[in-house]
C-alpha positions, -999 to 999 in steps of 0.1 A, spaced: -274 -369 104 -259 -376 138 -245 -344 153 -260 -322 126 -293 -312 143 -286 -287 170 -288 -299 206 -313 -276 223 -307 -287 259 -295 -253 269 -303 -227 296 -304 -199 271 -338 -185 263 -344 -186 225 -347 -152 208 -370 -145 179 -351 -144 147 -369 -112 136 -376 -90 166 -353 -107 192 -381 -111 218 -376 -141 242 -397 -169 227 -417 -197 240 -416 -234 232 -444 -241 207 -441 -278 201 -419 -307 189 -421 -330 160 -400 -357 143 -376 -346 116 -395 -368 91 -427 -348 94 -437 -335 59 -463 -314 42 -474 -342 20 -506 -359 30 -534 -351 54 -528 -336 88 -530 -369 105 -507 -387 81 -477 -363 78 -452 -386 96 -430 -406 74 -421 -440 89 -398 -451 102 -395 -420 123 -360 -405 123 -357 -403 161 -346 -366 158 -368 -342 177 -373 -308 161 -384 -281 185 -403 -251 173 -407 -218 192 -432 -190 189 -425 -153 195 -451 -137 217 -445 -103 202 -445 -108 164 -459 -143 161 -430 -159 142 -428 -197 146 -393 -211 140 -367 -237 149 -330 -233 157 -324 -270 149 -308 -263 115 -290 -230 122 -256 -245 120 -262 -265 88 -242 -258 56 -256 -259 21 -241 -294 18 -259 -305 50 -292 -294 35 -284 -311 2 -275 -343 20 -304 -345 44 -333 -325 30 -329 -314 -7 -317 -348 -18 -330 -373 -44 -359 -383 -21 -371 -347 -17 -397 -352 -44 -414 -378 -22 -423 -351 3 -430 -324 -22 -444 -340 -54 -454 -306 -69 -417 -296 -70 -414 -314 -103 -450 -313 -115 -476 -286 -116 -462 -258 -94 -441 -241 -121 -470 -241 -146 -494 -227 -120 -470 -200 -109 -463 -190 -145 -500 -185 -152 -504 -166 -119 -476 -142 -128 -488 -136 -163 -523 -129 -150 -514 -107 -121 -485 -88 -137 -495 -80 -172 -462 -62 -180 -439 -90 -166 -424 -96 -200 -411 -60 -201 -396 -60 -166 -360 -69 -156 -368 -98 -132 -352 -124 -109 -367 -156 -96 -350 -159 -62 -347 -195 -50 -357 -208 -85 -352 -245 -77 -344 -263 -109 -354 -234 -131 -387 -246 -145 -405 -213 -139 -376 -193 -153 -376 -214 -185 -414 -209 -190 -410 -172 -186 -380 -170 -209 -399 -189 -236 -427 -164 -232 -402 -136 -239 -395 -124 -203 -362 -109 -193 -357 -131 -162 -327 -146 -144 -329 -175 -119 -308 -181 -88 -309 -209 -62 -282 -219 -37 -291 -256 -39 -297 -261 -76 -273 -238 -95 -235 -234 -93 -238 -198 -107 -229 -170 -83 -254 -146 -68 -263 -120 -95 -245 -87 -92 -273 -68 -109 -304 -51 -95 -339 -59 -106 -372 -41 -109 -391 -73 -99 -381 -103 -78 -403 -133 -72 -400 -163 -50 -424 -192 -45 -422 -214 -14 -388 -199 -4 -391 -177 27 -402 -206 49 -370 -224 40 -345 -198 53 -329 -203 88 -319 -166 87 -349 -144 75 -331 -111 83 -301 -120 61 -324 -133 34 -345 -101 32 -313 -80 33 -300 -99 3 -333 -95 -16 -335 -58 -7 -300 -53 -21 -310 -69 -53 -341 -47 -58 -340 -15 -78 -339 13 -53 -368 32 -68 -391 7 -85 -382 -26 -69 -410 -50 -59 -408 -84 -44 -437 -108 -50 -435 -140 -29 -455 -169 -15 -453 -182 20 -483 -193 41 -488 -172 72 -497 -188 105 -523 -162 117 -553 -184 109 -537 -216 122 -528 -208 158 -554 -233 172 -539 -261 152 -506 -259 171 -482 -286 157 -509 -300 135 -505 -270 112 -495 -288 80 -469 -261 71 -447 -271 100 -427 -297 81 -390 -301 88 -385 -328 62 -396 -303 36 -372 -277 50 -399 -255 65 -380 -240 94 -395 -205 96 -433 -197 96 -444 -161 95 -473 -141 108 -483 -110 89 -469 -89 117 -436 -107 116 -433 -101 79 -442 -64 83 -415 -59 110 -390 -79 89 -394 -59 57 -397 -25 75 -362 -30 88 -350 -27 51 -373 2 42 -400 -19 26 -438 -23 32 -458 -55 26 -492 -58 11 -507 -91 22 -528 -102 -8 -539 -134 9 -525 -157 36 -503 -172 9 -493 -143 -14 -475 -111 -5 -460 -81 -23 -432 -61 -7 -420 -28 -21 -395 -1 -15 -410 29 3 -399 64 13 -412 76 46 
């Protein structure tokens, strides 16, 4: 990993990745900090020795790091999404897909009739469950599938635990917006917002570089981000959100 994590000893003031406001240092943690375990046992020993600095935008509330901005997909596969990833996210290969399948079928009764995409589908467990249930769904993930990005548009796109993994949220939402049907497109996604966790500072369990959690949103930051691409966001809870195309 030597040389891969960005050296942040610079005189430049970090700019928010969404609204470009000059941001403030929020805190620092070791690369081996993960989501798995309680708040006081999130460090995986031995510590890596790589300090990951997170910043917070005073305008929109985005919490983010620049440490991985220069990484390639191969870098992420080597150092984060490798064979040991399941140690830091056991639900990746266990109950998450089944839970999300039941959630989608309950919340979106007509999902089997909709042309859909699971964006950032991981190893495709959710896609397979939905296909077996008769859904017209495609899966795409830059780290688990060699297939190219779909060139189709979709009435419905979903992604679970994806948005916090992107180093470039603007480009990610631009891509999602281009994949959505212009008139009926909806994007249902999960990412835990930070609004209720400000007093926790770096003890907020979602700040977890070993899991690839590099961007943590407030509701305001998500509103600003999606508005840029002509979309509004309904915040169903602090975890679940629905973005949709709108006409002013």
